[in-house]
C-alpha positions as CSV (number, residue, x, y, z in Angstrom):
1,X,6.5,-23.3,4.5
2,X,2.8,-24.0,4.5
3,X,0.5,-25.4,1.9
4,X,-2.8,-23.8,1.2
5,X,-5.6,-25.1,-1.0
6,X,-7.3,-22.1,-2.7
7,X,-10.5,-22.0,-4.8
8,X,-10.6,-19.2,-7.3
9,X,-13.0,-18.2,-10.0
10,X,-11.8,-19.3,-13.4
11,X,-11.4,-15.7,-14.7
12,X,-9.2,-14.7,-11.7
13,X,-7.1,-17.9,-12.2
14,X,-6.7,-17.1,-15.9
15,X,-5.5,-13.5,-15.1
16,X,-3.1,-14.8,-12.5
17,X,-1.6,-17.3,-15.0
18,X,-1.3,-14.6,-17.7
19,X,0.4,-12.0,-15.4
20,X,2.7,-14.6,-13.7
21,X,3.9,-15.7,-17.2
22,X,4.4,-12.1,-18.3
23,X,6.3,-11.3,-15.1
24,X,8.4,-14.5,-15.4
25,X,7.4,-16.0,-12.1
26,X,5.4,-19.0,-10.9
27,X,1.8,-18.7,-10.0
28,X,2.8,-19.5,-6.4
29,X,5.3,-16.7,-6.4
30,X,2.8,-14.3,-7.9
31,X,0.1,-15.1,-5.3
32,X,2.7,-15.0,-2.4
33,X,3.9,-11.6,-3.5
34,X,0.3,-10.3,-3.9
35,X,-0.7,-11.5,-0.4
36,X,2.5,-10.0,1.0
37,X,1.7,-6.6,-0.6
38,X,-1.8,-6.7,0.8
39,X,-0.5,-7.6,4.3
40,X,1.9,-4.7,4.1
41,X,-0.8,-2.3,3.0
42,X,-3.1,-3.3,5.9
43,X,-0.2,-3.1,8.4
44,X,0.7,0.3,7.1
45,X,-2.8,1.6,7.5
46,X,-3.0,0.2,11.0
47,X,0.3,1.8,11.9
48,X,-0.8,5.2,10.5
49,X,-4.2,5.0,12.4
50,X,-2.3,4.3,15.6
51,X,0.0,7.2,15.0
52,X,-2.9,9.5,14.2
53,X,-4.5,8.6,17.6
54,X,-1.4,10.0,19.3
55,X,-1.4,13.2,17.3
56,X,-1.9,16.7,18.7
57,X,-3.6,19.4,16.6
58,X,-1.8,22.2,18.4
59,X,1.6,20.5,17.7
60,X,0.6,20.2,14.1
61,X,-0.4,23.9,13.8
62,X,2.9,24.8,15.5
63,X,4.9,22.9,12.9
64,X,2.9,24.5,10.0
65,X,3.6,28.0,11.5
66,X,7.4,27.2,10.9
67,X,6.9,26.7,7.1
68,X,8.2,29.7,5.2
69,X,5.7,31.8,3.2
70,X,6.5,31.6,-0.5
71,X,4.7,30.9,-3.7
72,X,4.1,27.2,-4.5
73,X,6.3,25.5,-7.0
74,X,4.9,25.0,-10.5
75,X,2.4,22.1,-10.3
76,X,1.8,22.5,-6.6
77,X,-0.8,25.3,-6.9
78,X,-4.2,24.7,-5.5
């Protein structure tokens, strides 16, 4: 485990303390979780961008042609 010295504006620190207390976790746990979520979001975006580069519009259209023609479910209308 590593130690990191972090400078935060007082307002952000106050919000972190309040939320961590409300969630029943330490400030360290809260920050670690928040950073982990951000890393996951960035990695997911990178993964999807790489997958998109390998995509093929004709394959996509072929898949869409296989979708049955029916009315949308309630709430799914355009």
